[in-house]
BADRENSE-455241 format. One line per 4 residues: number of its first residue (from 1); their letters; for each residue x, z, y of N, C-alpha, C. Coordinates in steps of 0.1 Angstrom, whole numbers, plus 5000, padded with zeros to 4 digits. Layout:
BEGIN
NUM) a) X,Z,Y,X,Z,Y,X,Z,Y ~ ...;
REM end
This chain:
BEGIN
1) masd) 7279,0621,8792,7266,0608,8785,7259,0602,8797 ~ 7256,0589,8802,7247,0585,8810,7230,0589,8810 ~ 7228,0590,8822,7212,0593,8821,7209,0577,8819 ~ 7187,0585,8816,7183,0572,8816,7182,0556,8825;
5) tqri) 7183,0565,8838,7185,0562,8852,7196,0546,8852 ~ 7211,0556,8850,7224,0551,8850,7223,0539,8838 ~ 7217,0542,8829,7214,0536,8819,7205,0520,8821 ~ 7196,0521,8830,7186,0512,8832,7198,0503,8847;
9) lara) 7202,0508,8855,7209,0501,8866,7222,0493,8861 ~ 7232,0503,8847,7240,0500,8845,7234,0483,8839 ~ 7225,0484,8828,7226,0468,8829,7218,0460,8834 ~ 7207,0463,8842,7205,0457,8859,7214,0450,8862;
13) arev) 7228,0454,8865,7236,0446,8874,7243,0437,8867 ~ 7238,0438,8850,7247,0426,8846,7236,0416,8848 ~ 7222,0413,8852,7212,0407,8858,7218,0397,8869 ~ 7229,0399,8876,7232,0401,8887,7241,0384,8890;
17) ipgq) 7245,0373,8894,7254,0365,8893,7256,0361,8906 ~ 7275,0363,8908,7277,0357,8919,7271,0343,8924 ~ 7269,0346,8938,7264,0337,8948,7249,0332,8949 ~ 7245,0343,8938,7225,0347,8942,7227,0354,8955;
21) ivnl) 7213,0350,8960,7205,0362,8968,7196,0369,8962 ~ 7195,0381,8964,7192,0390,8955,7182,0398,8964 ~ 7166,0403,8956,7159,0414,8964,7164,0427,8960 ~ 7160,0436,8965,7159,0450,8959,7148,0455,8966;
25) gigl) 7139,0462,8955,7130,0463,8954,7125,0479,8961 ~ 7117,0489,8966,7115,0501,8970,7114,0510,8954 ~ 7122,0520,8959,7124,0526,8947,7141,0525,8938 ~ 7136,0524,8923,7150,0524,8918,7153,0511,8918;
29) ptrl) 7153,0500,8919,7156,0489,8923,7169,0490,8935 ~ 7166,0499,8947,7174,0500,8959,7185,0507,8959 ~ 7189,0518,8942,7197,0522,8937,7208,0513,8932 ~ 7205,0499,8927,7210,0489,8920,7225,0487,8928;
33) fhyl) 7216,0484,8941,7231,0485,8952,7243,0493,8944 ~ 7246,0501,8940,7256,0512,8940,7261,0507,8929 ~ 7255,0499,8922,7262,0489,8903,7265,0479,8910 ~ 7269,0478,8918,7276,0462,8918,7288,0462,8923;
37) peem) 7296,0453,8916,7311,0455,8923,7308,0451,8941 ~ 7316,0455,8949,7314,0452,8967,7326,0445,8970 ~ 7332,0433,8959,7339,0419,8958,7331,0414,8954 ~ 7317,0417,8946,7311,0404,8940,7305,0394,8955;
41) evlv) 7301,0384,8953,7300,0380,8962,7285,0374,8963 ~ 7275,0388,8968,7262,0381,8963,7256,0388,8981 ~ 7240,0383,8984,7240,0383,8994,7222,0392,8988 ~ 7225,0400,8997,7211,0410,8991,7202,0406,9005;
45) hsen) 7189,0405,9000,7179,0407,9009,7169,0415,9008 ~ 7166,0417,9021,7154,0429,9024,7142,0421,9032 ~ 7133,0423,9027,7117,0411,9032,7118,0420,9049 ~ 7120,0431,9055,7122,0432,9068,7133,0432,9075;
49) gvlg) 7138,0419,9067,7143,0412,9080,7162,0408,9081 ~ 7170,0411,9066,7181,0414,9066,7186,0406,9055 ~ 7199,0395,9058,7201,0389,9050,7218,0392,9046 ~ 7227,0403,9030,7234,0405,9032,7240,0418,9039;
53) crpr) 7232,0426,9029,7234,0440,9029,7241,0447,9022 ~ 7245,0456,9026,7253,0465,9013,7250,0482,9015 ~ 7255,0491,9007,7252,0501,9010,7268,0509,9023 ~ 7259,0518,9028,7272,0526,9035,7282,0532,9029;
57) rege) 7291,0531,9035,7298,0539,9027,7302,0555,9030 ~ 7310,0560,9022,7306,0576,9027,7316,0577,9039 ~ 7305,0585,9050,7313,0592,9062,7306,0581,9071 ~ 7302,0568,9068,7303,0559,9073,7287,0564,9082;
61) apdh) 7290,0561,9099,7277,0566,9104,7267,0548,9102 ~ 7257,0555,9104,7241,0550,9100,7238,0541,9115 ~ 7235,0529,9114,7228,0524,9118,7218,0523,9125 ~ 7208,0531,9129,7197,0536,9128,7184,0524,9125;
65) dmid) 7189,0508,9129,7182,0501,9127,7182,0490,9118 ~ 7193,0495,9108,7191,0492,9095,7185,0497,9082 ~ 7173,0490,9078,7174,0500,9067,7169,0490,9054 ~ 7169,0496,9044,7166,0487,9031,7148,0489,9032;
69) sgga) 7145,0481,9022,7128,0483,9015,7119,0494,9014 ~ 7134,0507,9010,7123,0521,9009,7130,0530,9023 ~ 7134,0521,9032,7136,0531,9049,7153,0540,9043 ~ 7157,0536,9037,7171,0543,9039,7179,0532,9045;
73) yiat) 7189,0541,9050,7201,0533,9061,7208,0525,9048 ~ 7212,0512,9056,7221,0503,9052,7234,0495,9059 ~ 7239,0491,9055,7248,0484,9066,7251,0469,9062 ~ 7256,0461,9064,7259,0449,9063,7277,0444,9061;
77) rpga) 7277,0431,9052,7287,0426,9052,7291,0416,9058 ~ 7301,0411,9060,7307,0401,9065,7300,0384,9062 ~ 7294,0378,9079,7283,0368,9073,7272,0372,9071 ~ 7265,0389,9074,7258,0387,9077,7247,0382,9086;
81) svfd) 7229,0381,9081,7226,0379,9097,7210,0385,9093 ~ 7205,0384,9106,7194,0395,9105,7185,0389,9116 ~ 7169,0392,9112,7162,0380,9117,7148,0384,9114 ~ 7138,0378,9120,7126,0387,9120,7117,0384,9106;
85) sats) 7107,0391,9108,7103,0392,9092,7094,0380,9087 ~ 7085,0370,9099,7083,0356,9096,7096,0352,9087 ~ 7106,0351,9092,7115,0339,9081,7120,0348,9075 ~ 7119,0362,9072,7126,0366,9065,7109,0360,9049;
89) fami) 7100,0362,9051,7093,0357,9046,7091,0342,9042 ~ 7093,0338,9050,7094,0324,9045,7108,0321,9041 ~ 7117,0325,9036,7126,0326,9029,7120,0328,9012 ~ 7110,0341,9012,7109,0346,8999,7096,0334,8998;
93) rrsr) 7088,0326,9004,7079,0315,9001,7081,0306,9000 ~ 7092,0302,9002,7101,0287,8999,7107,0289,8988 ~ 7106,0301,8980,7113,0310,8971,7130,0302,8970 ~ 7132,0308,8982,7152,0308,8984,7158,0316,8980;
97) vdvt) 7148,0326,8975,7153,0340,8971,7158,0338,8953 ~ 7167,0339,8948,7170,0336,8935,7167,0347,8926 ~ 7165,0364,8928,7158,0372,8922,7152,0382,8926 ~ 7145,0391,8920,7143,0403,8927,7139,0407,8918;
101) fmga) 7145,0424,8917,7143,0434,8910,7130,0444,8911 ~ 7123,0452,8906,7110,0454,8915,7105,0471,8897 ~ 7107,0480,8908,7098,0487,8898,7078,0490,8889 ~ 7078,0495,8885,7066,0492,8882,7052,0503,8872;
105) fevd) 7045,0500,8875,7038,0515,8869,7031,0514,8855 ~ 7029,0501,8857,7025,0491,8845,7028,0478,8843 ~ 7037,0474,8830,7041,0463,8833,7030,0455,8814 ~ 7026,0442,8809,7018,0440,8803,7025,0427,8796;
109) aagn) 7024,0423,8777,7026,0416,8771,7025,0402,8780 ~ 7015,0393,8789,7015,0384,8798,7024,0379,8810 ~ 7029,0393,8813,7038,0393,8823,7032,0399,8833 ~ 7015,0404,8835,7012,0407,8842,7019,0422,8851;
113) lanw) 7020,0424,8863,7026,0436,8866,7015,0445,8877 ~ 7015,0455,8879,7015,0463,8884,7017,0475,8886 ~ 7022,0475,8902,7033,0487,8910,7025,0490,8919 ~ 7016,0488,8926,7015,0492,8941,7002,0505,8942;
117) kipg) 6994,0503,8930,6980,0511,8937,6977,0521,8920 ~ 6976,0533,8920,6972,0543,8907,6956,0546,8915 ~ 6944,0542,8914,6931,0547,8917,6935,0561,8918 ~ 6929,0564,8931,6928,0576,8938,6939,0584,8937;
121) kfsp) 6950,0576,8938,6961,0584,8947,6964,0578,8959 ~ 6970,0582,8973,6977,0573,8981,6983,0559,8977 ~ 6984,0549,8986,6993,0542,8983,6993,0537,8998 ~ 7004,0533,9002,7007,0527,9012,7003,0512,9018;
125) gigg) 7001,0503,9004,6999,0492,9003,7003,0481,8993 ~ 6998,0471,8992,7005,0460,8988,7021,0458,8988 ~ 7024,0458,9003,7038,0447,9010,7044,0441,9004 ~ 7052,0440,9005,7055,0425,9001,7058,0421,8988;
129) amel) 7058,0431,8980,7053,0431,8965,7051,0418,8961 ~ 7034,0414,8966,7026,0404,8964,7029,0390,8963 ~ 7040,0390,8976,7043,0372,8980,7056,0372,8967 ~ 7069,0383,8967,7080,0384,8960,7080,0381,8948;
133) aqkv) 7062,0387,8939,7063,0386,8923,7060,0373,8922 ~ 7054,0364,8933,7042,0350,8930,7057,0340,8936 ~ 7069,0345,8942,7073,0330,8949,7086,0330,8947 ~ 7092,0344,8941,7108,0343,8941,7109,0341,8922;
137) krlv) 7118,0333,8917,7128,0324,8909,7122,0330,8899 ~ 7131,0344,8898,7128,0354,8887,7124,0366,8894 ~ 7119,0376,8879,7116,0387,8885,7116,0396,8876 ~ 7127,0406,8879,7134,0416,8866,7125,0425,8872;
141) ilcs) 7121,0437,8862,7114,0450,8863,7123,0459,8859 ~ 7125,0473,8870,7136,0481,8864,7126,0498,8859 ~ 7122,0496,8852,7110,0516,8849,7118,0522,8839 ~ 7111,0531,8839,7109,0542,8826,7103,0534,8810;
145) hndk) 7108,0534,8803,7095,0528,8794,7083,0535,8789 ~ 7084,0551,8798,7073,0555,8793,7071,0566,8804 ~ 7058,0573,8815,7057,0581,8820,7064,0593,8819 ~ 7055,0603,8828,7060,0620,8827,7056,0621,8822;
149) hgnp) 7042,0619,8814,7033,0627,8802,7036,0619,8787 ~ 7045,0607,8787,7046,0605,8775,7046,0589,8770 ~ 7031,0588,8779,7024,0577,8778,7033,0559,8779 ~ 7029,0548,8777,7039,0537,8775,7025,0532,8788;
153) kila) 7042,0527,8794,7045,0518,8807,7038,0500,8804 ~ 7046,0500,8793,7047,0486,8784,7032,0487,8774 ~ 7024,0480,8782,7008,0474,8775,7008,0459,8769 ~ 6997,0462,8762,6990,0446,8761,6987,0443,8766;
157) rcrl) 6983,0452,8778,6969,0444,8791,6970,0456,8800 ~ 6976,0452,8808,6979,0459,8829,6960,0469,8824 ~ 6965,0483,8829,6950,0486,8834,6946,0487,8846 ~ 6953,0491,8855,6956,0493,8868,6956,0480,8880;
161) plta) 6951,0480,8892,6956,0467,8895,6959,0458,8900 ~ 6965,0447,8899,6977,0438,8894,6984,0439,8912 ~ 6995,0437,8909,7002,0432,8923,7005,0413,8917 ~ 7006,0411,8909,7001,0393,8905,7000,0394,8888;
165) aacv) 7000,0382,8881,6997,0379,8870,7011,0375,8869 ~ 7011,0368,8853,7022,0362,8852,7036,0359,8858 ~ 7039,0374,8862,7050,0369,8874,7063,0377,8869 ~ 7064,0385,8855,7076,0391,8849,7083,0379,8842;
169) srii) 7094,0381,8843,7106,0373,8833,7115,0386,8822 ~ 7117,0392,8827,7124,0405,8820,7121,0419,8826 ~ 7122,0426,8815,7121,0445,8817,7133,0449,8818 ~ 7135,0458,8821,7145,0467,8817,7141,0481,8816;
173) tdka) 7146,0487,8806,7139,0503,8809,7154,0512,8801 ~ 7153,0526,8799,7160,0532,8795,7164,0530,8781 ~ 7151,0522,8772,7145,0520,8759,7150,0505,8753 ~ 7150,0498,8763,7151,0488,8754,7149,0470,8770;
177) vmdv) 7157,0460,8768,7154,0450,8771,7145,0442,8768 ~ 7139,0437,8772,7121,0426,8771,7120,0417,8774 ~ 7117,0406,8772,7116,0389,8781,7102,0390,8774 ~ 7096,0385,8789,7084,0379,8787,7079,0364,8782;
181) spag) 7079,0361,8764,7076,0346,8763,7063,0342,8761 ~ 7062,0331,8755,7045,0327,8754,7042,0331,8743 ~ 7047,0339,8731,7045,0346,8723,7042,0355,8725 ~ 7044,0367,8736,7042,0378,8742,7055,0386,8751;
185) leav) 7057,0397,8744,7073,0403,8742,7082,0402,8730 ~ 7092,0397,8740,7105,0402,8728,7111,0406,8735 ~ 7117,0415,8721,7128,0429,8726,7144,0422,8722 ~ 7150,0417,8730,7164,0417,8729,7173,0420,8732;
189) eiae) 7174,0438,8733,7184,0446,8730,7172,0461,8736 ~ 7178,0469,8729,7176,0483,8722,7187,0492,8727 ~ 7181,0504,8733,7195,0511,8738,7201,0520,8725 ~ 7219,0524,8725,7222,0528,8717,7216,0540,8713;
193) glsv) 7218,0545,8701,7208,0556,8696,7193,0559,8692 ~ 7191,0546,8694,7172,0545,8695,7171,0531,8679 ~ 7162,0539,8673,7159,0528,8660,7144,0519,8666 ~ 7144,0511,8660,7132,0499,8658,7119,0505,8664;
197) aelr) 7119,0514,8651,7105,0520,8648,7105,0532,8656 ~ 7110,0538,8665,7113,0546,8675,7104,0536,8688 ~ 7114,0526,8689,7109,0515,8704,7097,0511,8699 ~ 7095,0511,8690,7079,0501,8687,7067,0516,8687;
201) datg) 7068,0525,8684,7060,0540,8684,7057,0544,8698 ~ 7068,0541,8714,7071,0544,8723,7067,0533,8731 ~ 7061,0520,8730,7054,0510,8737,7044,0508,8730 ~ 7035,0497,8741,7022,0500,8740,7011,0485,8738;
205) arla) 7024,0474,8738,7019,0463,8731,7031,0459,8720 ~ 7023,0451,8712,7035,0444,8699,7046,0437,8704 ~ 7059,0443,8696,7075,0435,8704,7081,0428,8691 ~ 7080,0414,8695,7089,0407,8687,7101,0410,8686;
209) ides) 7105,0415,8674,7117,0423,8673,7130,0410,8659 ~ 7141,0406,8668,7147,0400,8658,7157,0406,8654 ~ 7157,0417,8641,7167,0427,8642,7180,0421,8642 ~ 7184,0414,8635,7198,0402,8635,7204,0398,8644;
213) rlgr) 7198,0399,8654,7199,0389,8672,7203,0402,8682 ~ 7196,0414,8675,7193,0424,8689,7204,0432,8688 ~ 7208,0430,8702,7213,0438,8712,7216,0453,8712 ~ 7226,0459,8715,7229,0473,8724,7234,0471,8733;
217) f) 7229,0480,8744,7233,0485,8757,7230,0502,8758;
REM end
């Protein structure tokens, strides 16, 4: 049986379309690399200045100048390019990146995102997330549905400091796939073995659910 993390990543891989420029944020999203077919024509972008990343193959020596957003060593595919961070952020600010995947501490029904700061705990800073959340054409959140204490991460309103407002397009958790709509959050898919009542109980926001159209993943 797939783990919760595997369920999230396998479902997230279906969001990627050949020909896209894709940004993978720190944490869980960087692992999406391993769920994309190697032959898929996708250019993975890292805001530190690489376009055309791929995971290192087993036994492949690391290039110590090539890292992803989380600092892990990566490799490049044929046709990749390397440039300075000013050029990388110019791509982001001009909306040249098609989709970005990010983690989250909280997401709310209005599509607001909080993923950089928990008051009282160390944070390295907001980094490129602020720019990506505002400028990339589509933002997909990958996170657990609840925190380690069982508290919902999907809320009616974020309580933590925001990364950006009204920026999220879709949320993929271990329990559901949810879209941000003008009316709030709409659950479009639910995890196998989970009931609609259980999903509602685990969520801190009202969910619109059409059970006749609800998919499973």
